C-alpha positions as CSV (number, residue, x, y, z in Angstrom):
1,M,91.5,204.6,48.4
2,N,90.7,202.1,51.1
3,I,87.2,200.9,49.9
4,I,86.6,197.7,51.7
5,G,83.6,196.4,49.8
6,L,79.9,196.3,49.6
7,D,78.0,197.5,52.7
8,S,74.4,197.5,51.3
9,L,72.2,197.1,48.3
10,I,68.9,199.0,48.2
11,F,66.0,197.9,46.0
12,G,62.6,199.6,45.0
13,V,60.2,196.6,44.4
14,D,56.7,195.9,43.3
15,D,56.0,193.0,45.7
16,V,57.3,194.0,49.1
17,D,55.7,191.1,50.9
18,G,57.2,188.6,48.5
19,C,60.7,190.2,48.8
20,I,60.3,190.0,52.6
21,R,59.6,186.2,52.4
22,Y,62.2,185.6,49.8
23,L,65.1,187.3,51.7
24,T,64.1,185.8,55.1
25,D,63.8,182.3,53.4
26,Y,67.3,182.9,51.8
27,G,68.7,183.1,55.3
28,L,69.2,186.9,56.0
29,A,68.0,188.4,59.4
30,P,65.2,190.8,59.1
31,I,65.9,194.0,60.9
32,N,63.1,196.6,61.5
33,V,61.0,195.1,58.8
34,T,57.5,196.4,58.2
35,A,54.9,196.3,55.4
36,A,56.8,199.1,53.8
37,G,60.1,197.1,53.7
38,G,63.2,196.9,55.8
39,C,66.7,195.5,56.1
40,F,68.0,192.0,55.8
41,E,71.5,191.5,57.3
42,A,74.2,188.9,57.1
43,L,76.4,188.0,60.1
44,D,78.8,190.9,59.5
45,G,76.0,193.5,59.1
46,T,76.2,193.9,55.4
47,S,72.6,193.8,54.0
48,V,70.0,194.1,51.3
49,Q,67.3,196.8,51.9
50,I,63.9,196.9,50.2
51,R,61.3,199.6,49.9
52,H,58.3,199.8,47.7
53,K,59.3,201.3,44.3
54,N,57.2,204.4,45.0
55,D,58.9,205.1,48.3
56,A,60.0,208.9,48.1
57,R,63.2,208.2,50.0
58,L,64.6,206.1,47.1
59,P,66.8,207.5,44.4
60,P,65.0,207.6,41.1
61,P,64.8,204.3,39.0
62,M,66.8,203.6,35.9
63,A,64.8,203.8,32.6
64,T,65.2,200.0,32.4
65,A,63.6,197.1,34.4
66,S,66.2,197.2,37.0
67,M,64.9,197.5,40.5
68,L,68.4,198.3,42.1
69,R,68.3,201.9,43.3
70,K,71.5,202.3,45.1
71,T,74.8,200.4,45.8
72,I,76.6,201.3,49.1
73,Y,80.3,200.7,49.5
74,G,82.0,200.6,53.0
75,V,85.3,202.6,53.4
76,A,87.9,202.3,56.0
77,D,88.0,205.9,57.2
78,A,87.0,209.5,56.7
79,R,90.3,210.1,54.8
80,T,89.1,207.7,52.1
81,L,85.7,209.6,51.9
82,S,87.6,212.8,51.4
83,A,89.6,211.3,48.6
84,I,86.5,210.0,46.8
85,A,84.8,213.3,47.1
86,A,87.8,215.1,45.7
87,E,88.3,212.7,42.8
88,L,84.8,212.4,41.7
89,G,84.0,216.1,42.4
90,K,86.1,216.9,39.4
91,D,83.4,216.0,36.9
92,R,80.1,215.4,38.7
93,E,78.0,216.2,41.7
94,V,78.9,214.6,44.9
95,K,76.1,214.8,47.6
96,K,77.3,214.9,51.2
97,L,74.7,213.0,53.4
98,A,74.3,212.7,57.2
99,G,77.2,211.2,59.0
100,G,79.6,212.1,56.3
101,A,78.4,209.5,53.8
102,L,78.6,210.4,50.0
103,E,76.2,209.8,47.2
104,V,77.2,210.0,43.5
105,T,76.2,208.5,40.1
106,D,78.7,206.5,38.2
107,D,79.2,206.8,34.3
108,M,76.6,204.1,33.5
109,G,73.9,205.7,35.7
110,F,74.1,203.6,38.8
111,V,73.7,205.5,42.1
112,L,76.5,204.8,44.5
113,G,76.9,205.5,48.3
114,F,80.1,205.7,50.2
115,Q,80.2,205.5,54.0
116,I,82.5,204.4,56.9
117,T,81.8,200.7,56.8
118,I,79.2,199.3,59.1
119,R,80.9,195.8,58.9
120,R,81.3,194.2,62.3
121,S,83.6,191.4,63.1
122,F,82.4,187.9,63.9
123,S,83.9,184.5,64.5
124,R,82.5,181.4,62.9
125,P,84.6,178.3,61.8
126,A,85.0,177.4,58.1
127,E,84.1,174.1,56.8
128,A,86.5,171.5,57.9
129,V,87.7,168.8,55.4
130,N,89.7,165.6,56.1
131,A,91.8,164.2,53.2
132,P,94.5,161.6,53.1
133,G,98.0,162.9,53.2
134,A,96.8,166.1,54.9
135,P,96.6,167.1,58.6
136,V,93.4,166.2,60.2
137,Q,90.9,169.1,60.3
138,R,87.9,167.3,61.8
139,R,88.7,165.1,64.7
140,A,87.5,161.7,65.2
141,N,83.8,161.0,66.0
142,L,83.1,164.7,64.9
143,V,80.3,164.3,62.3
144,A,80.4,166.7,59.4
145,V,76.8,166.5,58.3
146,D,74.0,168.2,60.3
147,E,70.6,168.1,58.6
148,N,69.4,170.7,61.2
149,A,72.4,173.1,60.7
150,V,71.7,176.8,61.0
151,I,73.1,178.4,57.9
152,N,73.6,182.2,58.0
153,P,75.1,184.1,55.0
154,R,78.2,185.7,56.3
155,T,78.9,188.8,54.2
156,L,77.7,190.6,51.0
157,S,80.2,189.2,48.4
158,H,79.6,191.0,45.1
159,V,77.2,192.5,42.8
160,V,77.0,192.1,39.0
161,Y,76.0,195.0,36.6
162,F,74.9,194.7,33.1
163,V,76.3,197.8,31.3
164,P,76.3,199.1,27.8
165,D,80.1,199.9,27.8
166,F,82.2,197.9,30.2
167,A,85.4,199.5,29.3
168,K,84.1,202.9,30.2
169,A,82.5,201.6,33.4
170,E,85.8,199.9,34.3
171,A,87.7,203.1,33.8
172,F,85.3,205.0,36.2
173,Y,86.0,202.3,39.0
174,G,89.7,202.5,38.3
175,R,89.5,206.2,39.4
176,L,88.3,204.8,42.8
177,G,91.1,202.2,43.1
178,F,89.4,199.2,41.9
179,R,91.6,196.9,39.9
180,C,90.8,194.2,37.4
181,T,91.5,190.7,38.6
182,D,90.3,188.8,35.4
183,R,88.6,189.7,32.3
184,F,86.4,188.1,29.8
185,I,87.8,189.5,26.5
186,G,85.5,192.2,24.9
187,T,82.8,191.3,27.4
188,G,83.4,192.0,31.1
189,S,85.8,192.6,33.9
190,F,86.0,191.4,37.5
191,L,86.9,194.3,39.8
192,Q,88.4,194.2,43.2
193,P,88.5,197.4,45.5
194,A,91.8,198.3,47.4
195,G,90.5,197.4,50.8
196,S,89.6,193.7,49.8
197,L,91.5,190.6,48.8
198,D,88.4,189.0,47.4
199,H,88.6,188.2,43.7
200,H,85.9,190.6,43.0
201,S,83.3,192.8,44.6
202,L,81.9,194.0,41.3
203,F,81.7,192.3,37.9
204,L,80.6,194.3,34.8
205,I,79.1,192.6,31.8
206,Q,78.6,194.3,28.4
207,T,75.0,194.1,27.3
208,P,72.6,196.2,25.1
209,P,71.4,199.4,26.9
210,F,67.9,198.1,27.4
211,M,69.3,195.4,29.7
212,K,71.2,197.8,32.0
213,G,70.8,197.0,35.7
214,C,71.6,194.5,38.4
215,E,72.0,191.0,37.1
216,H,72.7,189.4,40.5
217,F,74.1,189.7,44.0
218,T,75.4,187.1,46.4
219,F,76.4,186.5,49.9
220,H,79.4,184.2,51.0
221,L,78.7,181.1,52.9
222,A,81.1,178.9,55.0
223,G,81.9,176.4,52.2
224,P,80.5,174.2,49.5
225,T,78.5,172.0,52.0
226,E,76.7,175.0,53.4
227,L,76.0,176.1,49.8
228,M,74.6,172.8,48.8
229,Q,72.4,172.6,51.9
230,A,71.2,176.1,51.7
231,G,70.4,176.0,48.1
232,S,68.6,172.6,48.5
233,R,66.5,174.1,51.3
234,F,65.7,177.1,49.2
235,A,64.8,174.9,46.1
236,N,62.6,172.7,48.4
237,K,60.7,175.8,49.5
238,G,59.7,176.3,45.8
239,Y,62.2,178.9,44.7
240,Q,63.3,178.4,41.1
241,S,67.0,177.4,40.6
242,F,68.4,179.4,37.7
243,W,72.0,178.1,37.4
244,G,73.9,175.7,39.5
245,P,75.2,174.4,41.8
246,G,78.6,174.6,40.3
247,R,82.1,176.1,40.6
248,H,83.3,179.1,38.6
249,R,86.7,179.1,36.9
250,L,87.5,182.7,37.4
251,G,87.4,183.5,41.2
252,S,87.0,179.7,41.9
253,N,83.8,180.4,43.9
254,W,81.1,177.7,44.3
255,F,77.8,179.2,43.1
256,W,74.0,178.6,43.0
257,Y,71.8,181.1,41.4
258,F,68.0,181.4,41.9
259,N,65.2,183.6,40.3
260,S,64.0,186.3,42.5
261,P,61.1,189.0,42.9
262,L,63.8,191.6,43.2
263,G,64.2,191.9,39.4
264,C,67.6,190.1,39.4
265,H,69.1,186.7,40.2
266,V,70.2,186.0,43.7
267,E,73.3,183.7,44.4
268,Y,74.8,181.7,47.2
269,D,78.6,181.6,46.9
270,A,81.5,180.1,48.8
271,D,85.3,179.7,48.8
272,M,86.2,182.6,46.5
273,D,89.9,183.2,45.6
274,L,92.0,185.9,47.2
275,H,94.3,188.0,45.3
276,D,96.9,190.7,46.2
277,A,98.6,193.4,44.1
278,S,101.0,190.8,42.6
279,W,98.3,189.0,40.9
280,V,98.3,189.3,37.0
281,A,94.7,189.4,35.6
282,R,93.8,186.6,33.1
283,E,92.0,187.4,29.9
284,V,89.9,184.7,28.5
285,P,87.1,184.5,25.9
286,L,83.5,184.2,27.4
287,N,82.3,180.7,26.8
288,A,80.7,178.0,29.0
289,D,84.0,176.3,29.7
290,N,85.6,179.5,31.1
291,S,82.4,180.4,33.1
292,Q,82.4,177.2,35.2
293,L,84.7,174.3,36.0
294,F,81.7,172.1,36.4
295,L,78.0,172.3,36.8
296,F,75.4,170.1,38.6
297,Q,71.7,170.2,38.6
298,Q,69.4,169.9,41.6
299,R,67.1,167.0,41.8
300,E,64.9,165.1,44.4
301,K,66.8,163.0,46.9
302,W,66.8,159.4,45.8
303,V,67.9,156.0,47.1
304,P,67.9,152.6,45.2
305,G,64.6,151.1,45.9
306,G,63.3,154.3,47.5
307,P,61.3,157.3,46.1
308,P,60.6,157.5,42.4
309,P,63.2,158.9,40.2
310,S,62.9,162.4,38.7
311,V,60.9,163.1,35.6
312,R,62.7,163.7,32.2
313,R,61.7,166.8,30.4
314,I,62.6,167.3,26.7
315,V,62.1,170.9,25.3
316,T,62.2,171.7,21.6
317,G,62.9,175.0,19.8
318,H,64.4,176.5,16.8
319,N,67.9,177.7,16.0
320,A,68.9,180.8,14.1
321,A,68.2,179.2,10.8
322,G,64.6,178.3,11.9
323,H,65.4,174.6,12.2
324,A,63.8,172.5,14.9
325,I,66.2,171.5,17.6
326,I,66.2,169.7,21.0
327,Q,66.6,172.7,23.2
328,S,67.0,170.8,26.5
329,D,66.9,167.3,27.8
330,G,67.0,166.5,31.5
331,P,65.0,166.8,34.8
332,P,62.7,169.8,35.3
333,D,64.3,172.9,36.8
334,R,62.0,172.8,39.8
335,T,61.0,169.9,42.0
336,Q,59.5,170.4,45.5
337,V,58.5,168.0,48.3
338,L,55.7,169.3,50.5
339,S,56.7,169.4,54.2
340,D,53.6,167.8,55.6
341,S,52.2,165.4,53.0
342,R,55.5,164.5,51.3
343,A,53.9,164.9,48.0
344,T,56.3,165.8,45.2
345,F,55.6,168.4,42.7
346,H,57.7,168.2,39.5
347,E,57.1,171.6,37.7
348,I,57.4,170.9,34.0
349,W,56.3,174.0,32.1
350,N,53.9,177.0,32.2
351,T,52.6,179.4,29.7
352,R,51.4,183.0,30.4
353,E,49.0,183.8,27.6
354,T,46.4,182.5,25.2
355,P,47.4,182.0,22.4
356,A,50.7,180.9,23.9
357,R,53.7,182.8,22.5
358,I,56.0,180.6,20.4
359,D,59.5,181.9,19.6
360,R,62.9,180.4,18.8
361,A,64.4,179.2,22.0
362,S,63.1,181.0,25.1
363,A,63.2,179.3,28.6
364,E,60.1,178.6,30.7
365,P,58.6,181.7,32.1
366,P,60.3,182.1,35.6
367,E,58.4,181.7,38.9
368,A,59.7,182.5,42.3
369,K,57.7,179.9,44.1
370,L,55.5,176.8,43.7
371,T,52.1,177.8,42.7
372,L,49.1,175.4,42.5
373,L,47.1,177.3,39.9
374,P,47.9,177.9,36.3
375,P,48.9,181.5,35.4
376,K,46.0,183.9,34.5
377,N,45.1,183.1,30.9
378,G,47.8,180.5,30.8
379,T,48.5,177.0,31.5
380,R,50.6,174.7,33.4
381,I,51.9,171.0,33.3
382,R,53.3,169.2,36.4
383,V,53.9,165.6,37.5
384,L,52.7,165.0,41.0
385,D,53.9,162.0,43.1
386,I,51.3,161.3,45.8
387,P,52.6,159.0,48.6
388,P,50.4,156.8,50.8
389,E,48.6,159.1,53.1
390,S,49.0,159.1,56.8
391,A,46.4,158.6,59.6
392,D,46.9,162.2,60.7
393,L,44.7,163.5,58.0
394,K,41.7,162.2,59.9
395,T,42.1,164.7,62.6
396,M,43.5,167.7,60.4
397,D,41.8,171.0,61.2
398,S,40.9,173.7,58.7
399,A,43.9,176.0,59.8
400,T,46.3,173.1,59.1
401,A,44.8,172.3,55.8
402,R,45.2,176.0,54.7
403,K,48.8,175.9,55.7
404,H,49.2,173.0,53.5
405,F,47.8,174.9,50.5
406,A,49.7,177.9,51.5
407,E,52.9,176.0,50.8
408,I,51.8,175.7,47.3
409,G,50.6,179.3,47.0
410,A,46.9,178.8,47.3
411,P,45.6,178.8,50.9
412,E,42.3,180.1,49.7
413,A,41.8,176.8,47.6
414,S,41.3,174.7,50.7
415,T,37.6,174.0,51.5
416,L,37.9,172.1,54.7
417,G,35.8,173.9,57.3
418,T,33.8,175.8,54.6
419,T,31.9,172.9,53.1
420,N,30.9,169.4,54.1
421,A,34.5,168.2,53.2
422,R,34.9,164.5,52.9
423,H,38.7,164.7,53.2
424,A,41.4,167.0,54.8
425,Y,42.9,168.2,51.5
426,M,39.5,169.0,49.7
427,H,40.1,172.0,47.5
428,R,38.7,173.8,44.5
429,T,40.5,176.0,41.8
430,E,39.0,178.0,38.9
431,S,40.6,175.9,36.3
432,I,40.2,172.9,34.0
433,D,42.7,170.1,34.9
434,Y,43.5,167.1,32.9
435,G,44.8,164.3,35.2
436,I,46.7,161.4,33.5
437,V,47.6,158.6,35.9
438,L,51.0,157.3,34.9
439,E,51.6,154.7,37.6
440,G,49.9,153.5,40.9
441,E,46.5,154.1,42.0
442,V,44.6,156.8,43.9
443,T,41.0,157.6,45.0
444,L,39.4,160.7,43.6
445,I,36.9,162.2,46.1
446,V,34.3,164.8,45.3
447,D,31.3,166.1,47.3
448,D,28.9,163.3,46.5
449,G,31.1,160.3,45.6
450,E,34.5,158.9,44.9
451,T,36.1,156.6,42.5
452,N,39.5,154.7,42.2
453,V,41.7,155.6,39.2
454,S,44.9,153.8,38.2
455,A,47.6,153.8,35.5
456,G,46.2,154.7,32.1
457,D,43.1,156.5,33.5
458,I,42.4,160.1,32.6
459,V,40.5,162.5,34.9
460,I,38.9,165.8,33.6
461,Q,38.6,168.0,36.6
462,R,36.1,170.9,35.8
463,G,36.7,173.3,38.8
464,T,35.1,170.9,41.2
465,N,35.7,170.5,44.8
466,H,37.9,167.4,45.3
467,S,40.7,165.6,46.9
468,W,43.1,162.8,46.2
469,A,43.5,160.0,48.8
470,N,46.2,157.4,48.2
471,R,45.0,154.4,50.2
472,S,47.2,151.9,48.1
473,G,50.3,151.7,50.2
474,K,52.5,152.8,47.3
475,N,53.3,155.9,45.3
476,C,51.0,157.2,42.7
477,R,52.3,159.5,39.8
478,I,49.8,161.6,37.9
479,A,50.5,164.2,35.2
480,F,48.4,167.3,35.3
481,I,47.6,169.8,32.7
482,L,46.0,172.9,34.2
483,I,44.1,175.6,32.1
484,D,43.0,178.9,33.6
485,G,39.2,178.9,33.6
486,Q,36.4,181.1,34.9
487,F,33.2,179.9,36.8
488,T,29.8,180.9,35.7
489,D,28.0,182.9,38.3
490,A,25.9,179.9,39.3
491,L,29.1,178.0,40.4
492,R,30.7,180.7,42.5
493,F,30.7,180.3,46.2
C-alpha cells in the first residue's frame, strides 16, 4: 500500500487563541484561521489543524487527556485507498468521506484518515557545509549565518503515540504496509510507511492506558543550523524547552522539543536517516544513551566580558527509597530576553497550589510562555537582569508600554496612561513580591517617591504601582519571589 506519510493532524483544544499564537510562532503558515481555529501549513502543504474541543465536526475525544482527534495520512492514488478499505473492512467499519477519503479507528482507539495526498512539491536548498577533504559546498564569500533568516518548516515529519500495547498497535499498522525500522526492546517501535524512505512517520511507545494519546509531533527543517536558530527564537519568545537540542541515535535526526498548549510536546527536527527495504531493524534497550547521541541545553547568549552568565539552579527530590537526592543541577530551563528593554528573565520555579504539593521527583509545572504574575494560589521565583535603561523610555507611549508587558503575559499590568505614572514601565500586580538585589544597583520608583537599592538590599513589594529604573550604567540582578495575593476592596482600581 503506497501510503506516503502524514498529511495532517487535527486537534480539539481548550485554548484556541493560545494554539494559534503557538503554531504561528513555531513557523507554520496560518490558513483560513479564525477565532474558531484553522489550519497551519508547512511548505509542502502538510499541516496541523486546530478547533475548539467542543466543535461538532471533530471525532469524539479519547477517554484520556489527549487532544489529538485525528491523524490523516496521504496516499499515492485511489488504488491504495481501495486496498486500505478492503483490508480494514475485514474487521471494522471504514467510513467513506467526500472526495474518496476514508476514516477508520485503529486498534488503540486513534481515529485515522486516508486521502490522496495534498503534498505539493517545492524547491529549497539544504544546508551547505564546508569540510576539509570534501568538495566545497558553500562557495567563497558566501556567508552561512544569517540572523534574519526566514525559517519555514518543510514537511510534517512524524507523530508519536503513547499506547497500552505497542506490539498489537504495530501489528495493526503492519496490515497497512508499515514496517519497523528500529525497535526499543519491549517498549516501542519506529514505523515507516511503504511510500516513504524516512526512518519513521510513526513511533509507538508502551505506556499505562491512562497516558494513551499523542506524545509529540514534529516538522522537518533544512538542517541543524535552522533547528538551532528556530529553537532559539522559539525559546526567546518564552516557550518552554522540554528536551534538547540534541541528536537521536535511532533515526539520527536532530531534535528540540517544547511544551505546548496542544496537550503534547512539539518538536523541531532535521536530517533524518533514510532507509529502503534492504535495511535490517536494530533492537536496543530503552535508555538515555540509546535515545540520544548527545544533548545540549539552551542558555542565554554570552561573550567573555559581556552579559552576565546564566543562573545555576539546584533542585532536590527523593528517590524511590525516600532518600533526599540532588534531582538536577544546571541552568534553568527557561531564559528569555525581552525584545525592547533587553531585560533577561531567568525562570527558576513555580508552584500551583497552597499548600504546595511535595512529591518524590516531579519537574517544575510546565508553562507555554513567560508570565509576569505568579500562578493563581501559587508562587514563582525568577532572577531578573535589568540592563541600563535607554533614553527612549522618556517618550514611550501607553500602547508601547502595554506591548512590553504583553511580551511577559500581562498587558493589563501596565499603568502608563491610566495613572500619573512617573516611569514608562510603571505597573501593578495583585501579588506580594520579595525582591533580593544580588548585584548592581537600581532605582525603585513608586507613585510618591523613589529609592536606590543595591546588592544585599531586600524589597517587599505589596501590590503597589512601581517601576525599576537602572541609571547605574551596568547590569543589576535581582531575585524575585512572587506570591499570589488579593487586593482589599479599598485598593482596587
